[in-house]
C-alpha positions as CSV (number, residue, x, y, z in Angstrom):
1,M,-10.6,-8.5,16.5
2,R,-9.0,-6.4,19.3
3,L,-10.4,-6.9,23.2
4,A,-10.7,-4.2,25.6
5,P,-8.9,-5.2,28.4
6,L,-10.7,-6.8,31.5
7,I,-10.9,-4.6,34.4
8,T,-12.3,-6.4,37.9
9,A,-15.0,-4.8,40.2
10,T,-12.3,-3.9,42.8
11,A,-10.3,-2.0,40.1
12,L,-12.9,-0.2,38.7
13,A,-14.0,0.8,41.7
14,S,-10.6,2.2,42.6
15,L,-10.1,4.3,39.4
16,L,-13.6,5.6,40.1
17,L,-12.6,6.5,43.5
18,S,-8.9,8.2,42.2
19,G,-10.4,10.0,39.1
20,T,-7.3,8.4,37.0
21,A,-7.3,5.1,35.1
22,H,-3.3,4.9,34.9
23,A,-4.2,1.0,33.6
24,T,-6.1,2.1,30.6
25,S,-4.6,5.4,29.9
26,V,-5.1,5.7,26.2
27,Y,-4.5,9.5,25.0
28,P,-1.4,10.5,24.1
29,I,-0.6,7.1,22.9
30,R,2.5,6.2,25.0
31,D,3.9,2.6,24.0
32,R,7.2,4.0,22.9
33,V,7.0,0.7,20.2
34,L,4.6,2.9,18.0
35,T,5.7,6.6,18.7
36,A,9.5,6.4,18.7
37,N,9.7,3.1,16.6
38,K,12.8,2.5,14.7
39,L,11.5,2.6,11.9
40,Y,11.2,6.3,11.6
41,R,15.0,6.6,11.7
42,T,16.1,4.5,9.2
43,G,15.8,7.1,6.2
44,E,14.5,7.1,3.0
45,L,13.7,4.2,0.9
46,E,16.3,3.9,-1.9
47,A,15.1,4.8,-5.6
48,S,14.5,1.4,-7.0
49,Q,13.1,0.3,-10.5
50,C,9.3,-1.1,-10.4
51,A,8.2,-1.7,-14.1
52,E,3.4,-1.7,-14.3
53,R,2.7,-4.6,-16.4
54,D,-0.3,-4.6,-18.5
55,V,-4.1,-5.3,-16.5
56,K,-7.3,-4.7,-19.1
57,P,-10.3,-4.3,-16.5
58,N,-12.0,-7.5,-15.7
59,D,-9.1,-9.7,-16.4
60,V,-8.4,-11.5,-13.4
61,P,-5.5,-13.6,-14.2
62,A,-3.5,-10.1,-15.8
63,A,-4.7,-9.0,-12.1
64,K,-3.3,-11.3,-10.5
65,R,0.6,-11.0,-12.5
66,Y,0.0,-7.4,-11.5
67,L,0.0,-7.4,-8.1
68,T,2.5,-10.1,-8.0
69,A,5.3,-7.7,-9.3
70,V,4.1,-5.1,-7.6
71,L,4.8,-7.4,-4.4
72,N,8.0,-8.7,-5.6
73,C,9.4,-5.1,-6.3
74,L,7.6,-4.3,-2.4
75,N,9.9,-6.9,-1.1
76,R,13.3,-6.3,-2.4
77,S,12.7,-2.1,-1.9
78,W,11.5,-2.7,2.2
79,G,14.3,-5.9,2.2
80,T,17.3,-3.3,1.1
81,H,16.0,-0.8,3.8
82,F,15.3,-3.2,6.8
83,K,18.7,-4.9,6.0
84,Q,20.5,-1.2,5.5
85,A,19.1,0.1,9.0
86,G,20.2,-3.7,10.7
87,L,16.2,-4.9,11.1
88,T,14.8,-8.2,10.8
89,F,13.1,-8.7,7.3
90,A,11.2,-11.4,6.3
91,K,9.3,-11.3,2.6
92,A,5.6,-11.0,2.6
93,R,3.0,-13.1,0.2
94,I,0.6,-12.9,-1.5
95,G,-2.8,-14.6,-2.3
96,F,-6.1,-13.7,-4.3
97,I,-9.6,-14.5,-4.0
98,T,-12.8,-13.9,-6.5
99,K,-15.2,-14.2,-3.6
100,P,-15.3,-13.1,-0.1
101,R,-14.5,-15.6,2.6
102,K,-13.1,-15.6,6.3
103,Y,-9.6,-15.0,6.5
104,C,-7.1,-15.1,9.1
105,G,-10.1,-15.4,12.0
106,D,-12.3,-12.7,10.8
107,S,-15.0,-12.6,8.3
108,W,-14.2,-10.5,5.0
109,G,-16.4,-7.4,5.5
110,S,-15.7,-4.4,2.9
111,A,-12.6,-4.8,2.1
112,S,-10.6,-5.1,-1.2
113,A,-8.0,-6.6,0.8
114,T,-6.8,-7.6,3.8
115,Y,-3.7,-8.7,5.6
116,C,-2.8,-11.3,8.1
117,D,-0.1,-10.7,10.9
118,A,0.8,-14.3,11.4
119,E,0.7,-15.3,8.2
120,R,2.5,-12.5,6.7
121,R,0.4,-12.7,3.9
122,F,-2.5,-10.6,2.4
123,L,-5.4,-11.5,0.4
124,V,-7.1,-9.5,-2.2
125,L,-10.3,-9.7,-3.3
126,L,-10.0,-9.3,-7.2
127,D,-13.9,-8.8,-8.1
128,D,-15.9,-6.9,-10.6
129,S,-15.5,-3.6,-8.2
130,L,-11.8,-3.7,-7.7
131,L,-11.3,-4.5,-11.8
132,E,-14.3,-2.4,-13.1
133,D,-11.5,0.5,-13.9
134,T,-7.9,-0.8,-14.1
135,S,-5.9,2.6,-15.6
136,D,-5.3,4.3,-12.5
137,L,-2.9,3.8,-10.0
138,F,-5.5,1.9,-7.2
139,L,-4.1,-1.4,-7.8
140,F,-0.7,-0.1,-7.1
141,R,-1.5,1.7,-4.2
142,L,-3.6,-1.4,-2.5
143,A,-0.7,-3.6,-3.0
144,A,1.8,-1.1,-1.3
145,H,-1.0,-0.4,1.6
146,E,-1.3,-4.2,2.6
147,Y,2.6,-3.8,2.5
148,G,2.6,-1.3,5.2
149,H,0.6,-3.8,7.8
150,H,3.2,-5.9,7.0
151,V,6.4,-3.4,7.7
152,Q,4.2,-2.7,10.8
153,N,4.3,-6.4,11.5
154,L,7.9,-7.2,11.2
155,T,9.1,-3.4,13.5
156,G,6.4,-4.6,16.1
157,I,3.8,-1.8,15.3
158,A,1.1,-4.7,14.5
159,R,1.6,-6.4,18.5
160,A,1.6,-2.9,20.2
161,Y,-1.0,-1.8,18.7
162,H,-3.7,-4.9,19.3
163,L,-2.1,-5.0,22.9
164,Y,-2.6,-1.4,23.3
165,P,-5.8,-0.6,25.6
166,Y,-8.5,1.8,25.0
167,R,-11.8,2.6,27.2
168,N,-14.6,2.5,24.4
169,K,-15.3,2.0,20.9
170,S,-14.5,5.7,20.1
171,E,-10.9,5.1,21.2
172,L,-10.6,1.5,19.5
173,N,-11.8,3.3,16.4
174,E,-9.1,5.7,16.4
175,Q,-6.5,4.0,17.1
176,S,-7.5,1.6,14.3
177,R,-7.4,5.0,12.5
178,R,-4.1,5.6,13.2
179,M,-2.6,2.7,12.0
180,E,-4.5,2.7,9.0
181,L,-3.1,5.7,8.1
182,Q,0.0,5.0,9.0
183,A,0.2,2.0,6.4
184,E,-1.6,4.3,4.1
185,C,1.5,6.6,4.4
186,L,4.1,4.1,4.2
187,S,2.6,3.2,0.5
188,G,2.8,5.9,-0.3
189,V,6.7,6.2,0.6
190,F,7.5,3.0,-1.5
191,I,5.3,4.4,-4.3
192,G,7.5,7.9,-4.0
193,S,10.5,5.7,-4.0
194,V,9.9,3.8,-7.0
195,W,8.1,7.1,-9.0
196,D,10.5,7.4,-11.8
197,S,10.3,4.0,-12.9
198,L,6.4,4.3,-13.5
199,K,7.0,5.6,-17.4
200,E,3.6,6.3,-18.0
201,R,2.9,8.3,-15.0
202,G,2.8,11.7,-13.8
203,E,1.9,14.3,-11.6
204,E,-2.0,14.1,-13.1
205,D,-2.0,10.3,-12.3
206,W,-0.7,10.9,-8.8
207,Q,-3.5,13.8,-8.1
208,T,-6.3,11.1,-9.7
209,L,-5.7,8.5,-6.7
210,L,-5.1,10.9,-4.7
211,E,-9.1,12.1,-5.4
212,I,-10.1,8.5,-5.7
213,M,-8.9,8.3,-1.9
214,R,-10.8,11.5,-0.9
215,N,-14.1,9.8,-2.0
216,N,-13.5,6.3,-0.3
217,G,-13.1,7.6,3.2
218,D,-15.0,6.6,6.7
219,E,-17.5,9.2,6.2
220,G,-21.2,8.0,6.4
221,E,-19.7,4.5,7.8
222,K,-20.9,3.5,10.7
223,I,-17.7,2.2,12.1
224,R,-15.0,4.7,11.3
225,S,-11.9,2.8,11.3
226,H,-10.0,4.0,8.3
227,G,-9.9,7.4,8.1
228,K,-11.8,10.4,6.6
229,G,-10.9,11.1,3.3
230,R,-8.9,14.2,3.4
231,N,-7.2,12.3,5.7
232,R,-6.5,9.0,3.8
233,A,-5.1,11.4,0.8
234,A,-3.0,14.0,3.2
235,W,-1.5,10.4,4.4
236,L,-0.8,9.2,1.6
237,D,0.2,12.3,-0.2
238,K,3.2,12.6,2.8
239,G,4.9,9.2,2.3
240,F,4.9,10.0,-1.4
241,R,6.3,13.4,-1.2
242,A,9.2,12.3,1.5
243,S,9.8,8.9,0.5
244,S,10.7,8.2,4.1
245,P,9.5,6.6,7.0
246,Q,9.8,9.4,9.4
247,V,6.5,11.2,8.6
248,C,4.6,8.8,9.2
249,N,4.5,8.3,12.5
250,T,0.4,8.7,13.8
251,W,0.7,8.1,16.6
252,P,1.1,11.8,18.2
253,A,-0.6,13.3,15.7
254,S,-3.8,15.3,16.5
255,A,-6.9,14.3,16.3
256,S,-8.2,15.9,13.9
257,K,-5.3,14.3,11.7
258,V,-6.5,10.9,11.8
259,S,-10.2,11.3,12.2
């Protein structure tokens, strides 16, 4: 959980008198770790192989094997990419639960999976809701999205995000959306790089996944922290079409693109 920076009474009075807030200015985002990260200049991910394993609905052991295999692909692909770009790399790990529990210091909430920066690991909640229909690419995209957070962690984006100031909940939620939509885009980058190896998949499968994302946005949620469905689908597709992190710089994007 991110905490708003403390402002003393003297500092607050000074800000009010001057009409400016340099110490807590948040828009536009000015931290170059976020807006001009080396990640954006690393080029396309090399095309690689990542064959899907079979997984039937409500089959927890098969889902574990499926997601572990995808993680192995992610570690190989991003590991090669980081090495070629001269960036420091460390593998991510995965874990599984069948009931929500506290993780990484926070309550679980309604997520299907959660990445923990400190552990460089993400947990996946293999419940009936997630495993009811395993015919689409949602599980594949879920692992790739959480790995997007791992990429953010390795490149310093996660730390810069957690330290970046905000003045109110609205600004905090928008920063959260920029972070989540970037991970969405990075998941598309990976999927695009291995698409030709997914022999059983075609354009219809991709469009189905985009439709799932359009129907799973923040609309109607009390806390709008992940983005509207149309924006989640748009950033996912943008990464997929480019296969390059260059297109995933959500930090200078207009507010409407990260709403």
